[in-house]
N, C-alpha and C positions, 0 to 999 in steps of 0.2 A: 634336461631339457622339457620346454614346456610343450603340451600338446599341439602335433598340425594340423593346423584350420581347418584340411578336409577332413580330417575322425570325425563317424560318423554322430559324436556329443558335442561336433564343434560350435553345434549352432540351436536354441532354446527359443524358443516364441515361446510366451505370456503373454493374457489377457485378460485381463477380470480377477485381479489379483493384487494383495498389496507385497510386496516382499519385503521385507525384514532382516534384522540380522539378531539374531539369539548365543547362547551362551554353546550352542554345538558348529554352528552355522548359519547364511544363508538360506535365509526358508520364503517360498509361499504358502502366503494365507489364504485356505480360499475357505470362503462361506456356503456351506450347505440349504438346499430346500428344507431341512430339520433347524436352524439357527446355529447348527455345528459348524467348528472351524477348522478344515482338516489343513496341518502341516505337512510343506512338499520341500526336501530341502532338495539344495541346487548343487551339484556338484562344479561348483568353481573352480576349480584347476584344474580343471577337466574341458572347461568350457572356452573357445576362442572368441564369441558372438553371445553377447545376449539379448532377442529383440522383445523390445514393452510395445506391445500396442492397447489398444484401447483397454481403456480403466483399468491401467497399472497405475498405483505407488509406488515408491520405495526411498528409502531412507537411506539417510547420511550413511549411517554405519555398512549399509549392508555392498551401498558406493566404497566404500575409503574398502572393503576388503576385497570386489569385485578388481579395481583396479593393481591392491595392492598381488592378488594372484594372472594379472596382465590381464581379462577379459576386457573385450569391447562392452559396452552397450550404445544399442542403437535404439530411437523409439519410432516407431515402426507406424503403418495403418493394420488392420483388420488382416490376418491372414498370414504376417509379413511383409506386405508390400506396402507400398509411397515411404521410405525414407524420412524423414522431420530434419531428424539431427542423429548428429555422433558424440559417443564418448573414447574419446582415448584413451590409456593406460600410458601413464610415462614410460613402462619399462617396455612398451610394443615399438621390435626393432624397426627400422629404418631399413634393412634391408633392400624392403620391394619396392621402398619407394626411391632408395636410392638408384634400384634397377628402374625404376621405370624416368625418371627425371633422368639418367645415364640417355640412356634408346631417344626420348623428347628430343633432347636438348642437340642432338645430333644430326643431321640431318637424311646425312646415309642409311643411320641404324635408324632414325624411323622408318622410312622409307622401307627396312628389313621387314619393319616387326609390320605394319601395314599392308604389306605385300604378304607376308603370315596372316593375318586378318583375311584376306577375300580371298583367300587359297582356305581358310578352314570353311569358312560357307560353304564353295563345290565339293569338299570331302576327297569323294574316289577318280573327282574327273582329273584326267589324264594334261594337265596343266605345264609346257615348255617353261625351261628356265628362262630365259629371257622375255617374258613376258609384263610387261609394261604395270605402271598402278594405272596409268587412263587404259591400257586394253583392258584390265580388272575391275573398271568401274562400268565400262558400259560392256562386260558380259555380264557382272552382279545386275547391272537392270534389263539384260534382255533375259538373263533367269525368273527376275522375279515378273515380268510381263507373262512368260510359259505359266509361272506359276501359283498364277493369278486367276487365266484362264481354264488353269485344270482344278482347280476349286468353283471356277464358280462353276464349271460345265457338273463336274460332282453335284452341285449344288442345285444345278436349273437355272442358275439366274443367267442374268445378258451379260449383257459385256461392263467389266466392271474399273472403273478409275480410284483409284487413290484421292479422297479428295480428306485434306485436315484443313478445317476453315472453320477456326472459331471465332471471327463475328458470322457467322452464317452458321451455327454450330444447329440449330433446332431441321433445321433445311435437310442436312445429310441423310444416306439409307442408310439402313442398321448395322450393315458391312462392316462401314466407315467409325459410324458409332463406339461399336462391339470391340474393333480393331484398335481404334484412338486409346479404351478405356482398357484392353488387356494391354496393348504398351507400356501405359501409366505407372500399371500395374507389377510390368519388368523390371522396370524403371527402378522403381522403390526395392526389389529383386535383387541383382545391379549394384543396387549405389551400396545397399547392407553392407552386399561381400566386399568390397572395394576398401571401405572404410575399415573393416576388418582386417584385413592386410595391411594397412595402414596405406594406404596409396590415395589420390592426389586426383578425386574423380573428372579435376579439371583439364588435366592435362594429355588431354588426343592423340590419335595418331592417324584418323582420319577425320573424324569431325573437330573443330577448334571453335573456338569466341564463344563460350558457356561457359557455366562451370558443372555442367554434366557432360563437358564434351567425353569423358572418356566411361560413361554412365554409358554412352548412347554407341558408342562403337562396341563395348563390349556386346550389350541388346542387340545387337545386328545379326550376333549369331545365330542368334538363338529362336529368332521371331518364323522361323520357316517352321520349326518346329510346336512350336509353341501357340506363338495369338491369333497367327494370320487360322490355321483349321479352325481354329475354336471364334474367334467373328465370323467364318463363314458358315458356320452352321448355327451362329442366331442370324442367320438372315428373315426369319421369317418372325422373328423374334417383336412383341411388342415394348421392351425395355430390356436393349442389347446391353444398355453400359451396366447398371445393376448386374443380367444375367454372368456378361461375361468377366464381372470384378467375383461372383459368386464362385464360377466357372473352374472356372484359374486359378483360384484359393483352392480349391478341391483337387483342379489336379497335380498340383504345388506336390502332395503326398503322396506321389507316381512317380512324378517329373524327377525327384532331390537332385532340382537345381543348383540348389547352391555350393554343393561340393562339387562339381561340374563346371559351373563357373569360375572357384577359386583353383580350380587343375587346370581351366583350361586361359587361364589370367596370368598365372604363375610361368605356363609354359611359356607365350607369348613372351614374355619378358622376359626369361629364360635363356641366355645364346650360347652355342653350343655350344661346350669343348668338348676336352678325351680324357679321361681317367686317368690313372694312376691305378697301381695296388695302394695305396698309401690312401688315397682318394675314396668319399661317399660315395654311392652310389647313383647316378643321374635322380633318381628319384628323392631319394635322403637329402643331398644338395635342392631338388627343387622344391622339396616341403621345408627344409631349415628354418623353427624362430625358436632358436634360442634367441635367447639377450644380453647381446655381450655388452663390457663396462664401454661408459664411453672412449672415444678417442678423435685425436687429432689428423685433419686432413694436410698435407703437404704436396703438391706438386709436382715433385720425382719419386720420394718415396713411397707416395698413395696414402698409405694408414699408418701413424704411429704412436705409438699407446701413448694415454695422457698421466695425469698424477706421478710425472719425469720432470724432473728441473733441464730444460738443456740452454743453458746459463754455462759461455763458455770460459774456461780458465779459472780464476778469482777474483768476484767483485771487490 
């Protein structure tokens, strides 16, 4: 069984190196100041996702080894933000993608996932079971207005209004500029995590109509803890966008956001179930990432083994 996606070594970020394959394994070549080349070998069998930042070059043999070990490769911006492209190994299980499609395509199940997303934002708030999605949207709007007010008071800012206008970018205040820049970084982190799980960033539950709908869904779970406090702290900055990106990258070391995203996404997509003595524990079930042989789909039986001749009688 392959390592769990949320394990401590499952995501590795590299920049300014050359990744090659030698006789021992995949390694990163690092040029030092004294013109020496150091080699750092990568634990490819224990990696779920390799994030390639600026200045990285990688050889075809190294990519082949990563694919053989089931490691996703994602091209990202500095510090692991802004995912630009992803290369998924053929051996990556479709378990989580199937869970996503099944819950997204069924309106009743999609509604349940959307409601669970809103509930996650309210944390320990006591919400009635009968609360509707429309009510949750309204409650979330009120919560964000109150949160804006609290942050504005903490930093001595007047009335704050969220304003994202790309056509009037240069006229926006520092908080809005910093928030837009930090949110873009957060979207990159979420995008990388979804690709590592083999999920579709386009199939959202709350958002829709964009290739990043699911990215926006998941990113909204963390803005109150990450990008919002950071943006308000930069209200006096002369360069809010640059500082927001830099400080967000620095904060990622403490936040350990990638494993948190993976665990939350898996919890959202895993339907409640009751285990028996012969079943795995809930944690093992939700983290399972072992790769099964390709199978066949049947509308009645569900999953049938492949490689079987299903002809009836003699030909």
